[in-house]
N, C-alpha and C positions, 0 to 999 in steps of 0.2 A: 640160078643156083641149083646144083644137083645134090639132092639129099640121098644119103646112103641108107640102104636097108640095114636093119639090126644085125643081120648075119655078117654083112660087110664091115660094119663098125666093130663087131666082136673080133673079126680077123685082125683088125688093126691093134686091138688090145692084146692079141696073142701073136705068136710067131712073126708074121710079116710086119705088124705094127711095131713090135719091139725093135726090129731091124731098122725101120724107118726112123724111129726116135733116136736110136743109137747113132745112125748116120747123121741125123740133124745135129746132135750134140758134138760129134766129132768134127763135122764140117764147119761148125760155127765157133770152134775154139773152146768148147765147154766139156771136153772129154775129161773123164776122171783122171787120166794121166796128166793132162795139162794143169788141172787144179792141184793135184798132189805135188806136181813139180814146182808150181808157184809157192805152195805152202812150205815145201822143203827148202826152197831157195831163201825165203824170208826167215825161216827158222835158223838156217845155217848162218845167215848174215848176222842175226841177233846173237847167236851163240858165239860167233867170232868176235863181235864187238864186246860182248860181256866178258869173254875170256881175256881180251886185250886190256879191258879196264881192271879186271881182277889182277892181272900180271903187273900192271902199272902200280896199283895200290900195294901189292905185295913188295914190290921193289922199293917203295918209299917208306915202308913200315920201320926198318931199322933206324932211319934218321929221326922219324917222329918219336919212336920209343926212346932213343938217346936224349932227345930234347925234353921229354917229360921227366926222365931220370934227372937231368940237370936242374929242372925246375924244382923237383922234390928236394934235391940236395941244397938248392939255394934257399929253400924254406927251412933248412936245418933238420930235415928228416933223414932217417937212416933207411936207405933204399934196400938194404939187405935184411930188414926185419920181415917177419913172415907175412904180415898184412900188406906189405908194399912190394913184395917180390915180383908180382906179375902186373902191378898197377900201371907202370909205363906202357906195357904192351896193350892192356885193356883200354887205356885212355887213348892210345894211338888209333886203335881200331874204331873206338867210339867216335873220334873226331873225323875219321874217314867216312863213317856212316852219316854223320850229321852234316857233312859237306858233299855228299854224293851227287848233288844237283849240278856240280860243275861238269860232270861226265855226261849229263843228259841234254837232249835237244828237243825242242818243241815239236818238230815234225816227226821225230821218232815216237814221241808220246802220243800224238794224234793218230798215227798209224792208219791213215785212210779212213778215220771215223768221222769224216765230214760228209754230210748227206744233203742232196737237193731236197728242199721242202718249202712249199709255198705257205710259210707261216709268218705273219707280219705283226705279231704281238710280242711283248717283252718275255724273254726267258730268264728265269732267276734261279740260281742255286745259292742258298744262304746257309749260314752256320757251318761253313767248312772249317774244321779244326786245323790250326796251323801252329807249328813249332819252328823256331829259327834261332840263330845265334847272332847277337849284337856284335858287329865288327869292331866296336870300340873297346869292349871289355871281355869279349868272348864268353858272355853269360847269356842264358836263354831269354827270349821273349816269346810269348805265346798268346793265342787268342782265336778269333773267328774271322773268316773272310766271307763277304757277301758279293756275289758276281751276278751282273745282269747284262744282257745284250739284246738288241733289236735286230733280228735276222734280216738279211738281204738275200733271200732265196736259198740260204744254206744254214743248216744247224749242225751242231757237234754233239757227239755222245756225251751225256751229262757227266759221267765219271771222268772224262778227259779234263774238264774244268778243274776238278779236284786234283788231278795229276799235275796240271800246270802249276797250281798253288804249291804242291809238294816239291816240284822241281826247283822253283825259285827260292822257296823257303829253306831248302837244304843247302844253303850257302851262307857265307858271312854276309850279313845284311844290315841295312837300316830300313825301318818300316816304310818310310816315304818312297824309297827306291823300289822296294818289293811291291808296293801297291801299283806303281807305274809299270813295272815290268810285266806283271800279270795282265794288266789292261792292254798294253801294247802287243803282247803275244797273241791274245785273243783277236784283237783288231786286225793284225797282219795275217793271221791264219784264215779268218772267216770273212774279212771285208764286210762287216755288218754295218747297219745304219748308225750304230752307236754301241759303246761299251761303258759299263759303270762298275767300279770296284770300290768297296769300302772294307777297311780292316780295323778292328778294335782289338787291342792287345795290351797285356801287362808286361812290363819290362823289369827283369830282375836287377838290372843295373840301377833302377830307381827304388827297388824294394829291399835288396840285400845289402846295398852300399849307398854311399852318397846321401841323398835326402831321406831315404828309407821310408817312403810313403806307400804303405801296404795296399791301399785301395785305389791308387791312381790308374787310369786307363788312357791310352793314346789312341785317337781315332784319326785315320787318314783316308782320303778318297782320291780317286782319279776318274774323271768323267770325260769321255770322248764322244764326238759326233753329236747326235741328237740329245744325249744326256747332258752335254755341256751347253748346247745351243737353245734347247727348249725347256724352260722351267717346269712345265707341266709334266713332261716325260721324266725329268729328274725327280720331281716330287712323288710321282707314282712309284718309282723304284725305291726311294727312301721310305715311303709309307709301307710298301710291301715287305721290306726287309727289317722293319722295326720290330724288335723283340718285345713280345707281349709281357 
C-alpha cells in the first residue's frame, strides 16, 4: 500500500482531485445531469398522470352534479333556493375526493420507498386514522388501523403504510374487504414473512339509521404468513397494538 504525503492528498482535495471526483461521478452514472434528468422525468410523468385524472374528474362533474340535483328534487327540496344553489356541485366534488383512491396505484404510492434492511423483528404502525364510505348506504365509517409486518430483508418507508390505508379507504368499501386489501397490498409489495392488519371503526349506518347504536364498534383483522401460522407472533402483535 502506498501512502500519499499530505501535500499530495491536499492536491486531490483541490484542482486535480476535484476533476477526478467529477470524472468518477460522470463515468459511473451519477452526474448531476443524469440525476436531474431522472427527477425531471419522474416529475413530468406524475404531472401528466395528475392532469389526466383531473381532466377525467372534470369531465364527469356535470353528470354527478345533475344526479345530486335530482336527488334533492326527489327529497322535495327547491334546488333554486339560495342555500342549495351550489350544493349539487359541492357534493359532486366532495364525492370525487372521497373516492379518489380509485385513481391511485400501490406502486405509485410506494414510489421506490422499499429499502434493503437486515431487520428481522416486527415493524408496527398503529392508530392510523381512517375515513371511508360504506358502499351499502354511502354514509361514513371511520376509525383506526393497526399494521404490522415481519420483514424479509426489506422494509418500507413508514408513511407509505398510512398512504396505502388512505388509498383503499378512499373508495366505496366494506370494512372486511378494506382490511384484506391493505394486508394483501403490503404482502405483495414487500414479500415479508407475514402481515397483520386490524381495523376498529364506527359505522354511521349503525349510528344514524337502522339500529342506531351510538357506541358500537366493528373490529376486523387479516393475518397473513407467520401472523396466521404462529400464535405467539400473532399475540405479540395484538399485545403491542392494544390501546392502553
